[in-house]
Backbone bond lengths (Angstrom), bond angles and torsions (degrees), N, CA, C in turn:
res aa  C-N    CA-C-N  psi(-1)  N-CA   C-N-CA  omega(-1)  CA-C   N-CA-C  phi
1 X - - - 1.440 - - 1.526 108.56 -
2 X 1.298 115.44 145.72 1.464 121.90 175.59 1.521 107.82 -108.33
3 X 1.321 116.26 118.77 1.454 122.31 176.96 1.530 107.81 -100.85
4 X 1.324 117.26 127.10 1.462 120.14 176.40 1.523 109.59 -122.82
5 X 1.311 114.93 136.94 1.465 121.72 -178.93 1.526 108.70 -124.76
6 X 1.326 116.35 122.13 1.464 121.27 -173.77 1.525 113.83 -112.93
7 X 1.317 118.25 -0.89 1.467 120.50 -178.42 1.520 110.01 -124.98
8 X 1.320 115.94 159.41 1.461 120.77 179.50 1.525 111.89 -103.66
9 X 1.313 117.70 3.26 1.462 120.54 -170.67 1.525 114.33 -112.36
10 X 1.317 119.30 24.50 1.449 120.41 177.70 1.528 109.42 -69.66
11 X 1.322 117.53 141.96 1.468 118.63 172.52 1.527 109.78 -61.73
12 X 1.306 116.83 141.89 1.462 120.66 -175.77 1.526 111.98 -56.97
13 X 1.308 118.09 -42.48 1.469 121.07 -178.52 1.531 111.28 -61.13
14 X 1.323 117.11 -41.95 1.458 121.59 178.44 1.532 110.45 -63.28
15 X 1.314 115.91 -45.81 1.461 120.76 179.73 1.528 111.00 -61.96
16 X 1.318 116.90 -44.01 1.466 121.25 178.47 1.526 110.24 -59.63
17 X 1.324 116.84 -44.10 1.469 120.44 179.64 1.524 111.37 -56.94
18 X 1.305 117.31 -46.50 1.462 119.91 -178.39 1.522 112.47 -71.67
19 X 1.318 117.52 -41.90 1.461 120.09 -178.21 1.521 111.48 -66.21
20 X 1.329 117.93 -34.18 1.460 120.80 179.93 1.524 112.33 -70.03
21 X 1.307 117.24 -20.85 1.467 121.18 178.59 1.530 112.15 -78.32
22 X 1.304 116.65 -20.88 1.467 120.74 -175.92 1.531 110.36 -71.33
23 X 1.329 114.75 134.28 1.463 121.48 179.72 1.533 109.27 -108.23
24 X 1.328 117.84 171.90 1.466 119.84 177.64 1.533 113.86 -60.27
25 X 1.335 117.59 -20.08 1.462 120.51 178.22 1.529 112.36 -83.74
26 X 1.318 117.61 -9.49 1.460 123.01 179.84 1.522 109.94 -92.79
27 X 1.321 115.31 177.63 1.467 121.32 174.07 1.522 108.02 -142.30
28 X 1.320 114.98 146.89 1.460 122.39 178.64 1.519 107.35 -119.25
29 X 1.335 116.26 132.08 1.459 120.84 178.96 1.525 109.54 -125.97
30 X 1.322 115.13 128.46 1.461 122.03 173.37 1.518 107.12 -101.94
31 X 1.323 116.37 131.23 1.453 119.77 178.85 1.509 108.69 -148.10
32 X 1.312 117.02 170.90 1.461 123.54 -173.24 1.530 107.70 49.52
33 X 1.339 119.05 -135.72 1.469 120.11 -179.96 1.525 113.15 -71.78
34 X 1.314 117.27 -9.49 1.461 120.75 177.09 1.516 113.17 -61.92
35 X 1.325 117.91 -20.23 1.466 120.04 178.30 1.530 111.71 -63.49
36 X 1.324 117.35 -20.62 1.469 120.69 177.61 1.530 112.62 -71.69
37 X 1.319 117.87 -17.84 1.462 120.51 -177.27 1.516 112.46 -58.91
38 X 1.317 118.06 -34.54 1.471 119.74 -179.79 1.526 111.67 -69.43
39 X 1.321 117.61 -20.74 1.464 120.89 174.21 1.521 111.22 -86.65
40 X 1.314 115.40 -36.20 1.454 121.41 -177.24 1.533 111.50 -73.51
41 X 1.341 116.72 -38.75 1.467 122.29 -177.44 1.528 110.99 -130.58
42 X 1.314 118.56 61.72 1.479 119.41 -174.57 1.523 113.38 -60.44
43 X 1.319 118.58 -35.95 1.466 120.27 -178.31 1.524 112.29 -64.31
44 X 1.319 116.97 -32.45 1.466 119.83 178.04 1.523 111.23 -64.02
45 X 1.305 116.30 -36.88 1.462 120.23 -176.29 1.520 112.77 -82.37
46 X 1.317 116.96 -21.09 1.461 120.15 176.70 1.527 111.90 -71.46
47 X 1.312 116.72 -26.01 1.467 120.22 -174.83 1.530 113.83 -103.44
48 X 1.302 118.33 13.92 1.460 121.27 -178.69 1.520 112.72 -69.27
49 X 1.307 115.98 143.79 1.470 120.89 171.60 1.523 110.16 -88.22
50 X 1.315 116.83 -33.95 1.464 121.85 -178.33 1.522 110.20 -83.29
51 X 1.320 117.32 148.60 1.464 119.08 174.25 1.530 109.75 -65.87
52 X 1.320 115.10 144.41 1.462 120.68 -177.85 1.520 109.14 -123.68
53 X 1.320 114.79 136.88 1.460 122.02 -177.14 1.527 109.22 -129.64
54 X 1.320 115.67 157.66 1.465 121.82 173.63 1.518 107.90 -134.07
55 X 1.298 115.91 138.70 1.456 120.76 -179.82 1.525 109.15 -67.03
56 X 1.324 115.43 121.68 1.468 120.75 -172.75 1.525 113.11 -61.05
57 X 1.320 117.89 -37.36 1.472 118.66 -178.32 1.528 111.43 -68.53
58 X 1.325 117.12 -30.75 1.468 119.76 176.59 1.524 111.04 -72.88
59 X 1.329 116.56 -36.52 1.464 119.72 176.40 1.527 110.86 -66.81
60 X 1.321 116.71 -42.46 1.464 120.03 179.00 1.517 111.36 -65.13
61 X 1.321 117.32 -39.21 1.457 121.16 -179.58 1.532 111.52 -63.48
62 X 1.309 116.52 -24.53 1.466 121.42 -179.12 1.535 112.04 -106.53
63 X 1.323 117.09 8.96 1.463 123.79 178.34 1.522 112.25 52.86
64 X 1.304 116.24 41.84 1.460 120.29 -175.81 1.520 113.89 -80.32
65 X 1.319 118.70 -17.09 1.459 119.92 179.80 1.522 110.81 -59.53
66 X 1.317 117.26 -31.63 1.459 120.01 -178.46 1.531 112.57 -83.29
67 X 1.330 118.07 -10.26 1.459 120.48 -176.61 1.518 113.52 -91.59
68 X 1.317 116.91 -38.79 1.463 120.67 -177.97 1.515 109.47 -143.71
69 X 1.288 115.13 160.13 1.458 120.03 172.78 1.525 106.74 -91.27
70 X 1.315 115.41 83.46 1.459 120.51 -172.92 1.516 113.15 -66.91
71 X 1.308 118.59 -21.11 1.462 120.04 -178.36 1.521 112.30 -62.49
72 X 1.331 117.39 -24.27 1.461 120.21 178.61 1.524 111.71 -78.81
73 X 1.314 117.66 -30.02 1.456 122.12 -175.95 1.527 110.93 -106.66
74 X 1.316 114.93 -47.71 1.458 121.68 -172.53 1.523 108.67 -131.86
75 X 1.307 114.63 134.42 1.464 118.92 -179.43 1.531 109.74 -93.05
76 X 1.323 117.32 124.69 1.470 119.31 175.81 1.527 110.26 -68.29
77 X 1.324 116.31 140.72 1.463 121.27 177.51 1.520 109.78 -133.54
78 X 1.310 115.07 155.42 1.461 121.80 177.25 1.529 109.77 -86.06
79 X 1.313 116.32 172.08 1.465 121.11 176.39 1.529 109.76 -61.92
80 X 1.317 116.71 -39.53 1.465 120.67 177.93 1.522 110.81 -60.13
81 X 1.316 117.04 -43.86 1.468 120.69 178.72 1.532 111.28 -66.58
82 X 1.318 117.01 -33.54 1.458 120.53 175.67 1.531 110.89 -63.11
83 X 1.313 116.55 -42.19 1.464 120.74 177.02 1.527 109.79 -61.77
84 X 1.316 117.22 -42.51 1.470 120.70 178.62 1.524 111.36 -62.06
85 X 1.329 116.94 -41.22 1.464 120.12 176.69 1.520 111.23 -63.11
86 X 1.325 116.30 -40.15 1.467 119.64 -179.22 1.532 111.45 -67.93
87 X 1.319 117.05 -28.41 1.469 120.44 175.63 1.528 111.57 -74.01
88 X 1.304 116.26 -32.60 1.462 121.84 -175.45 1.524 112.78 -81.52
89 X 1.331 117.02 -38.25 1.473 121.59 -173.10 1.526 110.82 -103.84
90 X 1.330 114.50 126.10 1.451 121.43 178.25 1.520 107.66 -144.83
91 X 1.290 118.94 138.83 1.456 128.84 -1.20 1.519 111.02 -76.17
92 X 1.309 114.53 179.01 1.455 121.47 -179.51 1.518 109.44 -118.62
93 X 1.330 114.37 141.23 1.449 121.23 179.97 1.517 108.22 -123.62
94 X 1.304 116.89 121.25 1.471 121.00 -179.68 1.518 109.31 -116.82
95 X 1.324 114.80 131.92 1.459 120.51 178.55 1.503 109.31 -129.98
């Protein structure tokens, strides 16, 4: 399954519920304002079993490279790589 998160304002309990469901065969993508989630809830992302990605253009637009070393927690991906993930993972869950 592909989980995508586009907002930074999810209640923590809701976010925890969804992230805990993700398995190593799934993928998590943060995009748009969702890229802020790794700053807002860093401990949640450190303990993920599923790989987690953030859309690089959204991170650059918010100057996040200077705020955290996202490569340790979240791997930046291009739009092309996002399309590849969406082809690989089914079903898809968008929040």
